[in-house]
FILUMBA-632905 format. One line per 5 residues: number of its first residue (from 1); their letters; for each residue x, y, z of C-alpha. Coordinates in Angstrom, 2 decimals. Layout:
REM FILUMBA-632905
NUM> a> X Y Z  ...;
***
This chain:
REM FILUMBA-632905
1> mmmld> 114.71 97.98 115.83  114.90 95.12 113.37  117.71 94.24 110.35  115.79 92.98 107.18  116.73 92.82 103.81;
6> eaava> 113.63 95.62 102.66  114.73 93.97 99.22  113.61 90.33 100.23  110.42 92.00 102.40  109.05 93.78 99.35;
11> vilrn> 109.32 91.17 97.45  107.72 88.90 100.00  105.15 91.19 100.89  104.26 92.22 96.84  104.05 87.72 95.79;
16> lvdna> 101.48 87.74 99.25  99.70 90.50 98.09  99.61 89.44 94.30  97.81 86.02 95.56  95.23 87.26 97.53;
21> vryvp> 94.10 89.97 95.42  94.43 88.02 92.13  92.19 84.54 93.45  90.30 86.79 95.90  86.19 86.53 94.21;
26> vggkv> 84.87 89.58 92.66  83.55 91.98 95.71  85.76 89.82 97.77  88.06 91.26 101.15  91.84 91.31 101.23;
31> disvl> 92.74 92.33 104.57  96.41 92.59 105.28  98.69 93.10 108.91  101.90 93.00 110.44  102.50 91.43 113.94;
36> clgte> 105.70 91.70 116.39  105.78 88.93 118.14  108.83 89.62 120.46  111.62 89.18 118.01  109.71 88.36 115.21;
41> vmfev> 107.62 90.22 112.40  104.79 88.01 110.91  102.93 89.31 107.79  99.46 88.13 107.86  97.57 88.70 104.27;
46> ldsgr> 94.34 87.21 104.96  91.23 87.17 101.84  87.86 86.10 101.42  89.02 83.40 98.56  88.10 79.81 98.71;
51> gipqa> 91.76 78.17 99.78  93.36 76.12 99.07  91.97 72.93 98.50  94.09 70.06 100.63  95.61 68.28 98.07;
56> elerv> 97.05 70.89 97.04  98.46 72.25 99.71  102.34 71.49 99.12  102.39 71.72 95.42  101.63 75.37 95.99;
61> lepfy> 104.82 76.27 97.81  106.64 74.50 94.63  108.38 77.31 91.89  106.12 78.06 89.07  103.05 75.95 90.13;
66> rld> 99.15 77.32 90.33  96.10 76.14 90.70  93.70 76.49 88.20;
***
């Protein structure tokens, strides 16, 4: 049993899944997993998209920044 902020978890999951679906190529694949690691929960979203270029990794964490 874990105490979670349901609204915050919903926003995080919605953003992760929305980004994966939005940027995966047509015919691509999106896998979503929830892992319990001791006292922590990890949400993992993997897709078959091209990924984020190395030079953009830091910028994608900025609010409202989008890749071309």
